[in-house]
BAFI-3210 file (N, C-alpha, C; in Angstrom, 3 decimals, decimal comma, padded with zeros to 6 digits):
// residues 260
n [1|2|3|4|5|6|7|8|9|10|11|12|13|14|15|16|17|18|19|20|21|22|23|24|25|26|27|28|29|30|31|32|33|34|35|36|37|38|39|40|41|42|43|44|45|46|47|48|49|50|51|52|53|54|55|56|57|58|59|60|61|62|63|64|65|66|67|68|69|70|71|72|73|74|75|76|77|78|79|80|81|82|83|84|85|86|87|88|89|90|91|92|93|94|95|96|97|98|99|100|101|102|103|104|105|106|107|108|109|110|111|112|113|114|115|116|117|118|119|120|121|122|123|124|125|126|127|128|129|130|131|132|133|134|135|136|137|138|139|140|141|142|143|144|145|146|147|148|149|150|151|152|153|154|155|156|157|158|159|160|161|162|163|164|165|166|167|168|169|170|171|172|173|174|175|176|177|178|179|180|181|182|183|184|185|186|187|188|189|190|191|192|193|194|195|196|197|198|199|200|201|202|203|204|205|206|207|208|209|210|211|212|213|214|215|216|217|218|219|220|221|222|223|224|225|226|227|228|229|230|231|232|233|234|235|236|237|238|239|240|241|242|243|244|245|246|247|248|249|250|251|252|253|254|255|256|257|258|259|260]
n.u [001,021|000,491|002,171|000,789|001,671|000,733|000,365|002,794|004,074|002,748|003,705|006,376|006,263|005,232|007,238|009,449|008,608|008,299|011,004|012,074|010,782|012,213|014,898|015,005|013,548|010,958|009,275|008,957|005,695|003,467|001,719|002,401|001,568|-000,244|001,529|001,830|003,639|007,082|009,857|013,103|016,372|019,812|023,145|026,461|029,131|027,621|024,822|021,118|020,834|021,863|020,067|018,661|018,592|017,054|014,897|013,671|012,680|010,829|008,889|008,158|006,775|004,552|004,774|004,881|007,943|010,445|013,330|015,319|017,154|019,646|021,259|023,514|024,698|023,976|022,779|020,124|019,300|019,320|017,445|015,264|014,951|014,183|011,803|010,131|009,752|008,377|006,096|004,772|003,661|001,055|-000,701|000,114|003,638|006,693|009,762|013,212|016,483|020,095|023,196|024,701|022,131|020,475|020,423|018,722|016,334|015,656|015,287|013,299|011,523|009,312|007,319|003,675|002,930|004,633|004,911|006,665|009,995|013,015|016,258|019,589|022,324|022,848|023,259|021,686|021,120|020,127|017,728|019,384|022,078|025,677|026,727|029,140|030,650|029,679|030,135|033,038|033,243|033,471|035,697|037,382|036,468|037,849|037,379|037,262|039,732|040,174|038,748|038,970|039,446|038,700|039,224|036,072|034,773|034,164|035,247|035,686|038,443|039,481|040,691|039,925|037,088|036,709|037,624|036,893|034,333|032,564|033,246|032,441|031,454|031,577|034,504|034,207|031,836|031,713|033,399|031,902|030,038|031,713|032,379|030,061|030,080|028,917|030,275|030,599|029,526|031,647|030,355|027,905|028,318|028,492|026,093|023,203|020,746|017,382|015,275|014,145|012,814|012,499|011,806|008,964|008,034|007,606|010,548|013,002|016,055|019,060|021,828|025,048|027,491|030,035|030,807|033,040|032,861|030,953|031,241|030,159|029,394|028,681|026,540|024,879|024,425|022,960|020,561|019,706|019,155|017,063|015,017|014,562|013,457|015,535|017,953|020,774|023,324|025,720|027,749|029,271|029,311|027,498|025,071|022,468|022,816|024,552|023,065|020,187|017,722|017,072|017,134|015,108|013,102|013,133|012,093|009,677|008,591|008,436|006,542|004,310|003,592|004,346|002,951|000,803]
n.v [-001,062|002,275|004,912|007,913|011,211|012,259|010,066|009,157|011,227|011,007|008,411|009,052|010,678|009,212|007,222|008,704|009,336|006,860|006,022|008,258|007,334|004,894|005,692|007,575|006,652|006,966|010,185|012,248|012,557|015,321|015,618|013,754|010,335|010,159|009,240|007,502|005,828|005,005|003,486|002,503|001,836|000,609|000,889|-000,209|-000,447|000,350|000,274|000,062|002,138|004,356|005,910|007,500|010,200|011,237|009,733|010,620|013,125|012,487|011,028|013,265|014,605|013,083|010,588|007,152|005,327|003,013|001,238|-000,810|-003,799|-004,472|-007,400|-007,759|-009,822|-011,296|-010,509|-011,329|-012,090|-009,638|-008,107|-009,428|-008,970|-006,241|-006,588|-008,056|-006,497|-004,422|-005,819|-005,645|-003,168|-000,859|000,414|003,007|003,349|004,914|003,931|004,039|004,222|004,255|004,539|001,451|000,147|001,372|-000,497|-002,329|-000,821|-000,508|-003,301|-004,335|-002,558|-002,889|-003,853|-003,850|-002,300|-000,051|003,359|005,228|005,951|006,617|007,608|008,066|009,349|007,062|003,698|002,993|000,802|-000,416|-002,925|-005,945|-005,065|-004,648|-003,180|-002,522|-002,320|-000,172|001,773|002,013|003,409|006,068|008,432|006,557|006,536|007,919|006,411|003,537|002,442|002,051|-000,294|-003,210|-006,860|-009,495|-012,539|-013,474|-011,418|-007,924|-004,665|-000,961|000,917|002,490|005,156|005,542|005,484|007,901|009,892|009,456|008,465|009,466|012,462|014,953|015,125|015,666|014,490|012,876|012,007|010,566|008,712|007,085|005,937|004,758|002,491|000,989|-000,208|-002,488|-005,183|-006,588|-009,159|-010,748|-011,998|-010,267|-008,199|-009,348|-009,519|-008,863|-006,840|-007,798|-006,529|-002,955|-000,952|001,925|002,329|002,111|003,388|006,627|008,544|009,967|011,637|012,213|013,845|013,648|016,182|016,237|013,605|010,917|008,153|007,146|008,314|011,690|012,559|009,983|009,543|011,519|011,198|008,652|009,559|011,339|009,532|008,015|010,008|011,183|013,383|015,713|016,638|018,483|018,148|019,790|017,702|014,884|011,358|010,646|012,188|011,881|011,957|014,230|016,168|016,038|017,449|018,079|015,549|014,309|016,144|015,635|013,093|013,559|014,923|013,211|011,465|012,731|014,787|017,590|020,492|019,320]
n.w [-000,010|-000,878|000,808|002,020|001,993|004,501|006,053|006,144|007,451|009,994|010,875|011,114|013,226|015,418|015,211|016,184|018,752|019,723|019,759|021,545|023,983|024,348|024,444|026,454|028,645|031,172|031,916|034,791|035,877|035,464|037,905|040,324|041,700|044,603|047,516|050,626|051,872|051,787|050,965|051,575|050,431|051,048|049,911|049,092|051,563|053,655|056,017|057,018|058,685|057,627|056,483|058,358|058,988|056,841|057,047|059,431|058,703|056,661|058,361|059,934|058,116|057,803|056,587|056,120|056,485|055,682|056,202|054,412|055,177|053,403|052,336|051,082|049,712|047,411|044,067|043,630|046,330|047,596|046,035|046,685|049,507|049,221|048,311|049,912|051,933|050,291|050,038|052,307|052,457|052,576|050,110|047,681|047,051|047,364|046,070|047,131|046,324|047,213|045,915|045,195|045,533|043,548|041,627|042,985|043,123|040,292|039,517|041,301|041,123|039,694|041,153|042,094|044,090|043,910|042,931|042,398|041,692|043,183|042,921|044,460|044,046|042,661|041,013|038,001|035,969|032,555|031,515|031,790|031,527|031,503|034,212|035,210|032,617|031,540|033,446|033,257|030,884|031,549|033,868|036,289|039,506|042,691|044,964|044,367|044,320|046,887|047,683|049,443|049,936|051,894|051,170|049,939|050,900|050,654|051,485|052,410|052,782|055,645|055,391|052,570|052,947|054,618|053,202|050,181|050,289|052,189|052,375|052,793|055,264|058,800|060,512|062,939|062,674|060,319|061,065|062,842|061,031|059,424|061,205|061,364|059,091|056,429|055,275|051,869|049,683|047,036|045,180|044,693|043,039|040,530|039,550|037,332|036,364|035,422|034,366|033,671|035,725|035,562|033,109|032,903|035,121|036,810|037,482|039,705|040,432|042,391|041,594|042,956|042,916|043,834|043,989|044,768|044,559|042,725|039,612|038,768|036,310|035,164|036,776|035,941|033,230|033,617|034,870|032,797|030,721|031,765|031,920|034,137|036,832|037,944|040,328|041,514|043,812|045,792|047,019|048,785|048,103|050,027|050,051|051,198|053,960|054,405|052,986|053,981|054,212|051,457|049,916|051,274|050,573|047,879|047,507|048,770|046,775|044,825|045,966|045,576|047,712|047,922|048,881|049,938]
ca.u [-000,050|001,318|002,110|000,693|002,575|000,222|000,529|004,364|004,384|002,205|004,543|007,709|006,186|004,990|008,572|010,191|008,012|008,850|012,367|012,180|010,716|013,245|016,401|014,901|012,843|009,638|009,877|008,111|004,497|003,087|001,046|002,784|000,502|000,064|002,022|002,154|004,835|008,405|010,815|014,644|017,368|021,241|024,143|027,576|029,831|026,662|023,656|019,959|021,093|022,444|018,866|017,940|018,376|015,872|013,465|013,139|012,147|009,888|008,128|007,756|005,654|003,435|004,888|005,452|008,989|010,995|014,538|015,673|018,390|020,165|022,230|024,684|025,238|023,930|021,601|018,642|019,048|019,125|015,933|014,267|014,846|013,364|010,500|009,463|009,323|007,259|004,899|004,088|003,238|-000,455|-001,078|001,191|004,764|007,973|011,071|014,199|017,905|021,318|024,363|024,463|020,876|019,816|020,227|017,587|015,013|015,423|014,669|012,388|010,609|007,957|006,404|002,612|002,952|005,742|004,391|007,698|011,496|013,926|017,761|020,180|023,805|022,669|023,231|020,609|021,366|019,178|017,711|020,674|023,180|026,632|027,054|030,717|031,406|029,166|030,962|034,509|033,333|033,874|036,811|037,355|036,228|039,060|036,899|037,374|040,960|040,062|038,026|039,957|038,837|039,209|038,471|035,170|034,163|034,665|034,800|036,200|039,480|038,962|040,979|039,006|035,604|036,639|038,004|036,120|032,870|032,034|034,116|031,619|030,793|032,632|035,154|034,006|030,425|032,016|034,160|030,867|029,512|032,635|032,392|028,900|030,171|028,478|030,866|029,692|030,162|032,167|029,242|026,786|028,871|028,321|024,696|022,824|019,173|016,542|014,246|014,523|011,519|012,307|011,242|007,591|007,550|008,354|011,652|013,630|017,477|019,868|023,215|026,267|028,544|031,559|030,895|034,224|032,587|030,281|031,424|029,115|029,045|027,772|025,120|024,178|024,141|021,960|019,566|019,027|018,553|015,742|014,216|014,292|013,357|016,740|018,399|022,185|023,656|027,151|027,920|029,891|028,389|026,615|024,136|021,409|023,219|024,900|021,907|018,870|016,577|016,948|016,836|013,529|012,139|012,925|011,281|008,062|008,050|008,117|005,163|003,129|003,182|004,547|001,903|-000,343]
ca.v [000,004|003,414|005,625|009,301|012,323|012,703|008,828|009,264|012,190|010,405|007,335|009,562|011,207|008,117|006,621|009,457|009,209|005,545|006,377|008,983|006,355|003,709|005,959|008,370|006,272|007,755|011,310|012,397|013,317|016,773|015,305|012,391|009,562|010,396|007,966|007,595|004,953|005,242|002,070|003,055|000,860|001,170|000,439|-000,857|000,391|001,032|-000,450|000,626|003,257|005,599|006,740|007,870|011,776|011,354|009,211|011,563|014,148|011,796|010,836|014,644|015,027|012,254|009,378|005,912|005,045|001,675|000,943|-002,355|-004,224|-005,197|-008,384|-007,561|-011,055|-011,759|-009,311|-011,984|-011,962|-008,092|-007,888|-010,156|-008,305|-005,271|-007,224|-008,321|-005,004|-003,866|-006,588|-005,148|-002,063|-000,622|001,579|003,407|003,395|005,346|003,098|004,846|003,644|005,041|003,784|000,122|-000,244|001,665|-001,764|-003,003|-000,148|-000,858|-004,594|-004,414|-001,260|-003,261|-004,245|-003,318|-001,016|001,098|004,332|006,242|005,464|007,729|007,494|008,839|008,875|005,669|002,693|002,925|000,223|-000,838|-004,355|-006,963|-004,018|-004,673|-001,881|-002,141|-001,763|001,252|002,654|001,992|004,512|007,457|008,124|005,711|007,390|007,248|005,111|002,304|001,974|001,708|-001,502|-004,457|-007,927|-010,678|-013,564|-012,917|-010,237|-006,856|-003,339|000,227|001,217|003,726|006,268|005,705|005,775|009,278|010,802|009,376|008,104|010,649|013,479|016,186|014,880|015,816|013,326|012,067|011,332|009,632|007,277|006,415|005,333|003,403|001,532|000,176|-000,440|-003,874|-005,811|-007,077|-010,453|-010,482|-012,275|-009,391|-007,336|-010,045|-009,601|-008,117|-006,484|-008,384|-005,444|-001,485|-000,308|003,154|002,637|002,213|004,120|007,910|008,655|011,223|011,427|013,354|013,987|014,351|016,815|015,948|012,310|010,329|007,008|006,944|009,497|012,548|012,523|008,748|009,826|012,663|010,261|007,700|010,346|011,707|008,632|007,740|011,012|011,445|014,776|015,667|017,823|018,396|018,591|019,888|016,712|013,708|010,130|010,487|013,077|011,449|012,240|015,538|017,096|015,328|018,325|018,154|014,320|014,110|016,949|015,095|012,112|014,015|015,297|011,804|011,072|013,956|015,217|018,781|021,191|018,577]
ca.w [000,111|-000,917|001,983|001,646|002,951|005,806|006,780|006,394|008,837|011,369|011,182|011,506|014,786|016,034|015,386|017,077|020,140|020,509|020,300|022,794|025,269|024,524|024,979|027,828|029,849|031,312|032,686|035,985|035,470|036,192|039,296|040,899|042,381|046,076|048,305|052,078|052,065|051,526|051,234|051,203|050,288|051,216|049,110|049,723|052,707|054,692|056,396|056,883|059,632|056,676|056,041|059,733|058,931|056,029|057,776|060,464|057,713|056,139|059,357|060,281|057,151|057,918|055,518|056,555|055,970|056,159|055,467|054,012|055,569|052,296|053,083|050,498|049,441|045,837|043,593|044,008|047,759|047,974|045,499|047,591|050,651|048,992|047,926|051,184|052,623|049,587|050,106|053,770|052,555|052,231|049,271|046,956|047,668|046,601|046,230|046,920|046,447|047,184|045,554|044,444|045,671|042,443|040,957|043,404|042,793|038,977|039,278|042,216|041,005|039,047|042,181|041,923|045,007|043,769|042,475|041,808|042,060|043,413|042,940|045,158|043,517|042,648|039,798|037,368|034,713|031,784|031,679|031,272|031,169|032,376|034,830|035,216|031,467|031,315|034,368|032,562|029,872|032,334|034,430|037,355|040,722|043,690|046,019|043,735|044,713|048,503|048,258|049,985|049,951|052,792|050,468|048,780|051,414|050,476|052,138|052,247|054,006|056,655|054,716|051,559|053,555|055,104|051,998|048,983|050,353|053,192|052,311|053,171|056,762|059,957|060,625|063,904|062,246|059,274|061,687|063,318|059,898|059,003|062,346|060,986|057,537|056,201|054,092|050,838|049,168|045,761|043,972|044,536|041,943|039,289|039,140|036,477|036,279|034,282|033,944|034,062|036,093|035,303|031,674|032,957|036,292|036,796|038,256|040,401|040,690|042,721|041,509|043,992|042,083|044,341|044,380|044,599|044,501|041,635|038,677|038,840|034,874|034,984|037,174|034,995|031,915|033,843|035,141|031,533|030,036|032,083|031,880|035,441|037,442|038,578|041,117|041,677|045,093|045,962|048,089|048,530|047,879|051,118|050,155|052,115|055,299|054,494|052,631|054,055|053,610|049,907|049,716|051,871|049,779|046,545|048,098|048,972|045,391|044,045|046,704|045,474|049,002|048,235|048,575|050,290]
c.u [000,973|001,172|002,171|001,847|002,076|000,443|002,050|004,689|003,889|003,196|005,818|007,422|006,097|006,550|009,411|009,936|008,337|010,289|012,647|012,069|011,759|014,536|016,164|014,057|011,532|009,747|008,614|006,794|004,354|002,546|001,396|001,592|001,097|000,445|002,255|003,363|006,158|009,301|012,228|015,543|018,765|022,102|025,320|028,071|028,826|025,662|022,340|020,075|021,316|021,311|018,105|017,550|017,004|014,785|012,929|012,294|010,801|008,651|007,288|006,674|004,568|003,796|005,414|006,706|009,742|012,256|014,779|017,142|019,119|021,201|023,493|025,520|025,206|022,739|020,267|018,386|018,677|017,691|014,933|013,910|013,925|011,894|009,659|008,839|008,217|006,107|004,133|003,513|001,607|-000,718|000,340|002,609|005,891|009,289|012,161|015,652|019,027|022,355|024,202|023,241|020,012|019,442|019,077|016,103|014,779|015,017|013,626|011,019|009,356|006,857|005,084|002,559|003,678|004,866|005,409|008,797|012,212|015,519|018,642|021,691|023,956|023,045|021,866|020,722|020,057|018,960|019,003|021,863|024,247|027,130|028,397|031,305|030,912|029,950|032,508|034,265|033,444|034,993|036,503|037,295|037,268|038,610|037,088|038,829|041,106|039,417|039,259|039,008|039,562|038,652|037,469|034,460|034,866|034,469|035,859|037,195|038,976|039,647|040,151|037,577|035,622|036,828|036,985|034,693|032,082|032,707|033,836|031,159|031,841|033,257|034,753|032,574|030,705|032,897|032,950|030,248|030,510|032,720|031,136|029,002|029,794|029,256|029,929|030,381|030,478|030,966|028,196|027,271|028,638|026,865|024,240|021,244|018,429|015,568|014,649|012,904|011,443|011,885|009,693|007,310|008,218|009,434|012,121|015,084|018,244|021,186|024,150|027,324|029,902|031,751|032,436|034,001|031,798|030,689|030,311|028,521|028,308|026,606|024,240|023,633|022,955|020,597|018,830|018,446|017,151|014,641|013,629|014,236|014,499|017,263|019,950|022,605|025,310|027,525|028,798|028,904|027,188|025,477|022,790|021,676|023,885|023,978|020,527|017,721|016,214|016,418|015,532|012,574|011,993|012,023|009,862|007,736|007,589|006,701|004,113|002,697|003,649|003,216|000,493|-000,668]
c.v [001,391|004,295|007,169|010,133|012,315|011,269|008,736|009,980|011,713|009,242|007,854|010,091|010,052|007,383|007,378|009,428|007,786|005,608|007,017|008,082|005,459|004,516|007,001|008,043|006,832|008,994|011,496|013,056|014,682|016,599|013,871|011,793|009,845|009,125|008,124|006,788|005,195|003,914|002,520|001,939|001,199|000,277|-000,282|000,053|000,829|000,098|000,474|002,023|004,476|006,283|007,352|009,306|011,806|010,723|009,993|012,673|013,760|011,465|012,304|015,005|014,123|010,872|008,147|005,305|003,661|001,587|-000,657|-002,668|-005,126|-006,183|-008,394|-008,867|-011,548|-010,782|-010,071|-011,689|-010,461|-007,529|-008,226|-009,428|-006,933|-005,568|-007,635|-007,249|-004,291|-004,501|-006,150|-003,943|-001,763|000,498|002,042|003,662|003,938|004,485|003,923|004,067|004,419|004,066|002,591|-000,138|000,381|000,359|-002,511|-002,173|-000,449|-002,211|-004,895|-003,426|-001,407|-003,610|-003,395|-001,940|000,145|002,042|005,139|005,653|006,771|007,098|008,498|008,699|007,515|004,969|002,948|002,056|-000,053|-002,419|-005,087|-006,195|-004,460|-003,254|-001,581|-001,700|-000,453|002,137|002,952|003,164|005,957|007,194|007,357|006,627|006,973|006,501|003,942|001,691|001,783|000,585|-002,652|-005,656|-008,946|-012,123|-013,039|-011,611|-008,878|-005,608|-002,143|000,306|002,437|005,069|006,583|006,070|007,342|010,075|010,906|009,065|008,952|011,742|014,738|016,134|015,228|014,523|012,492|011,514|010,296|008,547|006,556|005,623|004,345|002,362|000,379|-000,271|-002,063|-004,135|-006,568|-008,512|-010,199|-010,766|-011,047|-008,517|-008,079|-010,000|-008,577|-007,910|-007,253|-007,554|-004,033|-000,891|001,268|003,482|002,791|002,968|005,542|007,902|009,960|010,830|012,648|013,128|014,450|014,777|016,720|014,741|011,800|008,755|006,491|008,363|010,315|012,514|011,358|009,084|010,679|011,842|009,314|008,498|010,766|010,620|007,911|008,692|011,425|013,118|014,813|016,882|017,467|018,978|018,580|019,039|015,592|012,429|010,162|011,815|013,082|011,676|013,773|016,496|016,313|015,945|018,197|016,672|014,060|014,973|016,238|013,879|012,300|014,597|014,196|011,201|011,987|014,451|016,911|019,657|020,570|019,173]
c.w [-000,031|000,337|001,488|002,668|004,410|006,538|007,131|007,664|010,150|011,711|011,770|012,895|015,643|016,378|016,422|018,551|020,609|020,726|021,397|023,977|025,393|025,050|026,264|028,981|030,098|032,189|033,595|035,404|036,252|037,853|039,554|041,756|043,814|046,891|049,739|052,592|051,316|051,973|050,867|051,437|050,403|050,247|049,787|050,808|053,663|055,209|056,547|057,877|058,602|056,426|057,349|059,343|057,980|056,359|058,805|059,910|057,293|057,230|059,978|059,257|056,967|057,006|056,523|055,849|056,757|055,559|055,514|054,730|054,373|052,665|052,184|050,149|047,894|045,629|043,882|045,341|047,985|047,319|046,210|049,023|050,554|048,973|048,881|051,911|051,766|049,747|051,381|053,598|052,074|051,439|048,274|047,699|046,676|046,970|045,907|047,227|046,521|046,744|044,709|044,577|044,429|041,627|041,634|043,090|041,180|038,670|040,218|042,084|040,214|039,847|042,083|042,800|044,693|042,637|041,761|042,275|042,200|043,680|043,460|044,876|043,517|041,022|039,050|035,914|033,947|032,089|031,064|031,092|032,094|033,011|034,787|034,017|031,303|032,236|033,873|031,438|030,372|033,353|035,733|038,708|041,755|044,553|045,504|044,282|046,167|048,737|048,451|050,251|051,080|052,174|049,580|049,563|051,239|051,350|051,695|053,334|054,612|055,819|053,424|051,841|053,814|053,972|050,584|049,101|051,269|053,224|052,597|054,602|057,711|060,293|061,706|063,430|061,254|059,875|062,294|062,128|059,369|060,061|062,121|059,659|057,531|055,212|053,228|050,404|047,683|044,693|043,703|043,481|040,771|038,863|038,287|036,585|035,122|033,672|034,147|034,473|035,843|033,830|031,705|034,308|036,356|037,851|038,555|040,801|041,344|042,614|042,619|042,933|042,367|044,732|043,777|044,625|043,321|040,561|038,510|037,286|034,525|035,415|036,472|033,781|032,430|033,939|033,717|030,764|030,538|032,330|033,278|035,994|038,166|039,088|041,406|043,136|045,335|047,027|047,588|048,080|048,861|051,251|051,079|053,502|055,279|053,711|052,737|053,962|052,053|049,288|050,069|050,850|048,275|046,722|048,154|047,686|044,838|044,806|046,482|046,719|049,009|047,968|049,345|051,771]
res [m|m|m|t|r|r|t|f|s|a|a|l|v|a|g|a|a|a|s|l|i|t|t|r|g|m|a|a|p|a|a|p|v|k|a|r|n|v|v|l|a|h|g|l|f|a|d|g|s|c|w|t|e|v|i|a|r|l|q|a|a|g|l|n|a|t|a|v|q|n|p|l|t|t|l|p|d|a|v|a|s|v|k|r|v|l|d|r|q|d|g|a|t|v|l|v|g|h|s|f|s|g|m|l|v|t|e|a|g|l|h|p|s|v|s|a|l|v|y|v|a|a|r|a|p|d|a|g|e|d|y|t|a|l|a|k|t|f|p|t|p|p|a|s|a|g|i|v|f|d|g|d|e|g|r|l|t|e|d|a|f|l|r|d|f|a|g|d|l|p|e|a|k|a|k|v|l|y|a|v|q|e|p|f|q|k|a|l|l|a|g|r|t|t|v|a|a|w|r|s|k|p|s|w|y|a|v|s|t|e|d|r|t|i|n|p|d|l|e|r|f|m|a|k|r|m|g|a|k|t|i|e|l|k|s|s|h|l|s|l|i|s|h|p|d|e|i|a|g|l|i|l|d|a|a|g|q|h|g|a]
***
């Protein structure tokens, strides 16, 4: 069948729209779904207590916040820990991940309770993507050199933790966080996501411009690719601790609670 100029133009517009969705993910809607629940997942070199400052602010705003204790063993185990907490939520839930736990948000974010995704200086791979290979297309951040292994158990040295992970925190506070650092299993790093929830769920992203753990330009690339509503903070990798007001505000935005 011969294609008229009108049908050709319509097909061209449709194709362009499909291409935009494929390459940019799903942009945040003008009016996010109102959510009263927030589930927060931590990444490497930390435990659930890293969300304390943000949780206090979310609770003050009337939200129900729960921090996941990521086992840091394998990706399936870590994803399962998030899904168990999501199963307990009553109603729409914002799923938040810091650092490595962006992998968990990307994989578990398709859970029916999840209304929005928030990435805090976090990994945001596409389905099946080799994140390590992606990260290598950007300059290697300094913290990578500070990872040491005892057999299959990895952790960050104290010097690297204080300088490259928590560089904008008071030293005394950073040392307390170092003391509760949860080691991770090497097998965790081999996992790949099988889906990319950001392709179908509205997403928000907080870039840390002074990040020495994940390259800030890699963070910008991932945020732009998913079409996330993005903020930039002059922060170390631990913006959730050094800038809790801004991170809580971003989560409240994703929960449709600003102006509520």
